[in-house]
C-alpha positions in Angstrom: 130.6 146.5 19.8 127.1 145.3 19.3 126.7 141.4 19.3 124.2 139.9 16.8 121.5 138.2 18.7 121.2 134.4 18.1 117.9 133.6 16.4 115.6 130.9 17.5 115.7 127.5 15.9 113.5 127.1 12.8 111.8 124.1 11.3 114.5 124.2 8.6 117.3 123.7 11.3 115.3 120.6 12.8 114.9 119.2 9.2 118.5 119.5 8.5 119.6 117.8 11.8 117.1 115.0 11.4 117.8 114.5 7.6 114.3 114.8 6.7 112.0 117.3 4.6 110.8 120.5 6.1 107.3 119.4 5.4 107.7 116.1 7.6 109.0 118.2 10.4 105.9 120.6 10.1 103.5 117.5 10.1 105.1 115.9 13.1 105.1 118.9 15.3 101.4 119.8 14.4 100.4 116.1 15.2 99.7 114.9 11.6 101.6 111.6 11.9 99.5 109.9 8.8 102.2 108.1 6.7 105.2 109.2 8.8 107.3 106.1 9.8 107.8 105.8 13.6 111.5 106.0 13.0 111.3 109.4 11.3 109.0 110.8 14.0 111.7 109.7 16.6 114.4 111.4 14.8 112.6 114.6 14.3 111.4 114.6 18.1 115.2 114.1 19.0 116.3 117.0 16.7 113.4 119.2 18.3 114.8 118.4 21.7 118.4 119.0 20.8 117.8 122.3 19.3 115.3 123.4 21.7 112.9 124.3 18.7 109.6 125.8 19.9 106.8 125.8 17.3 105.4 129.2 16.6 101.6 129.4 17.3 101.1 132.3 15.1 102.7 130.8 12.2 100.8 127.4 12.6 97.4 129.1 12.8 98.3 131.2 9.7 99.1 127.9 7.9 95.3 126.6 8.4 93.7 130.2 8.0 94.1 131.2 4.6 91.8 133.9 3.4 93.6 134.8 0.3 94.3 138.3 1.3 97.8 139.7 0.9 98.6 143.0 2.4 100.6 145.9 1.0 102.1 148.3 3.6 104.1 151.6 2.8 106.1 153.5 5.5 105.2 156.8 3.8 102.5 158.1 1.4 102.4 156.6 -2.0 99.7 158.5 -3.8 101.4 161.7 -3.7 104.4 160.0 -5.4 102.4 158.3 -8.1 103.3 160.4 -11.0 107.2 159.8 -10.6 106.6 156.0 -10.8 108.7 155.3 -7.9 105.9 153.1 -6.1 103.3 152.8 -8.9 105.6 150.4 -10.6 106.0 148.3 -7.6 102.3 148.2 -6.9 101.5 147.4 -10.5 103.7 144.2 -10.4 102.3 143.2 -7.0 98.7 143.7 -8.3 99.3 141.7 -11.5 101.0 138.9 -9.7 98.3 138.7 -7.0 95.6 138.4 -9.6 97.4 135.6 -11.3 97.7 133.8 -8.2 94.1 134.3 -7.0 94.7 136.6 -4.1 93.1 139.8 -3.3 95.1 142.8 -1.9 94.6 144.9 1.0 96.6 148.3 1.1 97.3 149.8 4.5 97.5 153.6 4.1 96.8 154.8 7.7 99.2 157.5 9.0 99.9 156.7 12.5 103.2 158.5 13.2 104.5 161.9 12.9 105.0 163.9 9.7 103.3 161.3 7.5 105.3 158.3 8.7 103.3 155.3 9.1 103.4 152.5 11.7 102.4 148.7 11.4 101.3 148.8 15.0 98.3 150.8 16.5 97.8 150.5 20.3 100.3 147.6 20.3 98.4 145.5 17.7 99.6 144.5 14.4 97.3 146.2 11.8 98.5 143.9 9.0 97.1 140.8 10.9 93.8 140.8 8.9 96.2 139.6 5.7 97.8 136.3 5.5 101.1 137.9 5.1 102.3 141.4 3.9 104.7 143.1 1.5 106.2 146.0 3.0 108.1 148.8 1.2 109.2 152.5 1.7 112.5 154.4 2.2 111.7 155.4 5.8 111.4 151.9 6.9 111.1 151.4 10.6 113.6 148.6 11.3 112.4 148.2 14.8 108.9 147.4 13.5 110.3 144.8 11.0 112.3 143.2 14.0 109.2 142.9 16.0 107.1 141.4 13.0 110.0 138.9 12.6 109.9 138.0 16.2 106.2 137.5 16.1 106.3 135.1 13.2 104.3 137.1 10.9 104.9 136.3 7.3 106.2 139.5 5.3 108.5 140.5 2.5 110.4 143.8 2.4 111.1 145.2 -0.9 114.6 146.5 -0.9 117.4 145.0 1.3 117.3 146.1 4.9 119.6 145.5 7.9 117.5 144.9 10.9 119.2 144.6 14.4 118.9 141.4 16.0 116.6 139.7 13.3 116.9 138.3 9.7 114.1 139.1 7.3 113.2 138.1 3.8 113.7 140.8 1.2 113.2 141.1 -2.5 115.7 143.6 -3.9 117.2 144.9 -7.2 120.6 143.6 -7.7 122.5 146.9 -7.4 125.9 145.3 -6.8 125.9 143.2 -10.0 124.7 146.1 -12.0 127.4 148.5 -10.7 129.9 145.8 -11.6 128.5 145.4 -15.0 128.9 149.2 -15.7 132.6 149.2 -14.5 133.2 146.2 -16.9 131.6 147.9 -19.9 133.5 150.9 -19.4 136.8 149.0 -19.1 135.8 147.3 -22.2 135.7 150.7 -23.9 139.3 151.3 -22.8 138.7 153.3 -19.7 141.0 153.2 -16.8 140.7 156.4 -15.2 137.6 156.4 -12.9 135.9 158.8 -10.4 132.7 157.9 -8.4 129.9 160.4 -7.5 128.4 159.5 -4.1 124.9 160.6 -3.1 123.9 161.4 0.6 121.9 158.3 1.1 123.3 155.8 3.5 120.6 153.0 3.0 121.7 149.5 2.0 120.6 149.9 -1.7 123.3 152.7 -2.0 125.8 150.6 -0.2 125.2 147.8 -2.6 126.0 150.2 -5.4 129.3 151.2 -3.9 130.4 147.9 -2.9 129.8 146.4 -6.4 131.6 149.2 -8.0 134.6 149.0 -5.7 134.7 145.3 -6.0 134.8 145.5 -9.9 137.4 147.9 -10.0 139.5 145.7 -7.7 138.8 142.8 -10.1 140.2 144.9 -13.1 143.2 145.9 -10.9 142.3 149.5 -10.9 142.0 152.3 -8.3 139.7 155.1 -7.7 140.7 157.6 -5.0 138.4 160.2 -5.8 136.3 161.8 -3.0 133.2 159.8 -3.9 135.0 156.5 -3.8 136.6 157.5 -0.4 133.2 158.1 1.2 132.5 161.8 0.5 129.0 162.7 -0.7 128.1 165.3 -3.3 130.1 167.3 -5.8 132.2 170.4 -5.6 134.1 172.5 -8.1 137.5 171.6 -6.9 136.9 167.9 -7.5 135.8 168.7 -11.0 139.1 170.5 -11.5 140.9 167.5 -10.3 139.1 165.2 -12.8 140.3 167.5 -15.6 143.8 167.8 -14.5 144.3 164.1 -14.0 142.6 163.0 -17.2 139.6 161.2 -15.5 137.7 159.5 -18.6 134.8 157.6 -16.8 132.5 158.8 -14.0 129.9 156.6 -12.2 127.2 158.7 -10.5 124.9 157.3 -8.2 122.0 159.8 -9.0 121.0 162.0 -12.0 121.3 165.2 -10.1 125.0 164.6 -9.5 125.4 163.7 -13.1 123.7 166.7 -14.2 126.0 169.0 -12.1 129.1 167.3 -13.4 128.0 167.9 -17.1 127.8 171.6 -16.3 131.0 171.8 -14.4 132.7 169.9 -17.2 131.3 172.1 -20.0 132.5 175.1 -18.1 136.0 173.8 -18.3 136.0 172.9 -22.0 135.2 169.1 -21.5 132.2 167.4 -23.2 130.3 164.2 -22.3 131.0 161.7 -23.8 133.8 162.7 -26.1 136.0 163.6 -23.3 134.4 161.9 -20.3 131.9 159.0 -20.2 129.1 159.1 -17.5 127.0 156.3 -16.3 124.3 156.9 -13.8 123.1 154.1 -11.4 119.5 155.4 -11.1 116.7 155.5 -13.5 116.2 158.6 -15.8 113.1 160.3 -15.8 111.0 160.0 -19.0 111.5 163.7 -19.5 115.1 163.8 -18.8 116.9 166.5 -20.9 119.9 164.1 -21.2 119.7 160.6 -22.5 121.9 159.1 -19.7 123.3 155.7 -20.0 121.6 154.7 -16.8 120.2 151.8 -14.6 117.1 150.2 -15.3 115.4 149.1 -12.0 112.8 146.4 -12.8 110.2 147.5 -10.3 107.2 145.6 -11.6 109.2 142.5 -11.7 110.3 143.2 -8.0 106.6 143.4 -7.1 105.8 140.2 -8.9 108.7 138.3 -7.4 107.7 139.7 -4.0 104.0 138.3 -4.4 105.7 134.7 -5.1 108.2 135.0 -2.2 105.3 136.0 0.2 102.9 133.1 -0.8 105.9 130.7 -0.2 106.4 132.2 3.3 102.9 131.9 4.0 102.8 128.3 3.1 106.0 127.5 4.7 106.3 129.8 7.8 109.4 127.9 9.3 111.5 128.6 6.1 114.7 130.7 6.9 114.6 134.3 5.7 116.3 134.9 2.4 117.2 137.8 0.0 116.1 137.2 -3.6 117.9 139.3 -6.0 116.4 140.6 -9.1 118.7 141.4 -12.0 119.0 145.1 -13.2 119.9 146.2 -16.5 121.5 149.4 -18.2 119.4 151.6 -20.7 121.7 152.5 -23.5 122.0 156.4 -24.0 124.4 159.0 -25.3 126.7 159.5 -22.2 129.2 156.8 -22.6 131.7 156.4 -25.4 135.1 154.8 -26.0 138.0 156.3 -24.0 139.8 159.1 -25.8 142.8 157.5 -27.9 145.3 159.9 -26.1 144.3 158.4 -22.6 147.2 156.3 -21.1 146.6 153.2 -19.2 147.6 154.5 -15.8 145.0 154.4 -13.0 143.2 157.6 -11.8 145.0 159.6 -9.1 142.3 162.2 -8.3 143.3 163.7 -5.0 140.8 164.3 -2.2 140.3 167.9 -1.6 
């Protein structure tokens, strides 16, 4: 079993132990003692000794070296995906908020790895160093590089939650867990008690957040889902659709539009319609040209970008702050794929068997 490495003490830890503000700790360790009572100085130094706190030279130099440049680094190409809006909306939010706060942006786009992957480091040097701090985003995130940046004290925010071995990092992420729970609550309010879940093949934290939110919400309503997707199997096969029909499933929550599309076709082939027989909610944003008006998730990408700028500026101004994850609420776009449960549906829970 892997043991999580204990992190080094931070200024926030010293401040808690000494019973003072973090700004007071920062001033004392940097030698700025003006208007700091001697007794307070002594408490701070005692806490520093007790915790073994060592000021980070890189972080301290950044505090006095602001050039109003914020970096943006993506771990894969962005312009090739501009049309689908996945990255561009984040970037629009970042750009707007940077301008409002008087900062310029530096976009780091050099591909240093294989197959279009990108690295923060070139020849062992952090390429982001010219910026006061950076916002990082991408599906193919290199978590080892995130761990290295954290150990070096470089201020950065990652868009999207990431689990980094041996390190804690600051993230700004859509609140998929709460959104999934709200979807379940809405379906229950409409009388649905027989649920099935369609799981995508992704294993990234944002998908795990959707799954945990869904499972927790069902449990809170004293319902069970034993469909293959809820039990951890990805995709959708015909036998699972047969089981949904046989067991009277009336509500399906799908992680992706492609799964929902496949489900609708399979149900139609079996004489079942959406939403009159089965309601379908999608935990993903539908494309503007989607043929189906899904009841689906709205990911506030521009707002995430704006919040990421604010969190980055806060980190630059207070390098010793503890890493945090900031959750940005999602919403559901009403569509035409959710309706009240059929009146003939009983109140028993789903019993879809795993094939």
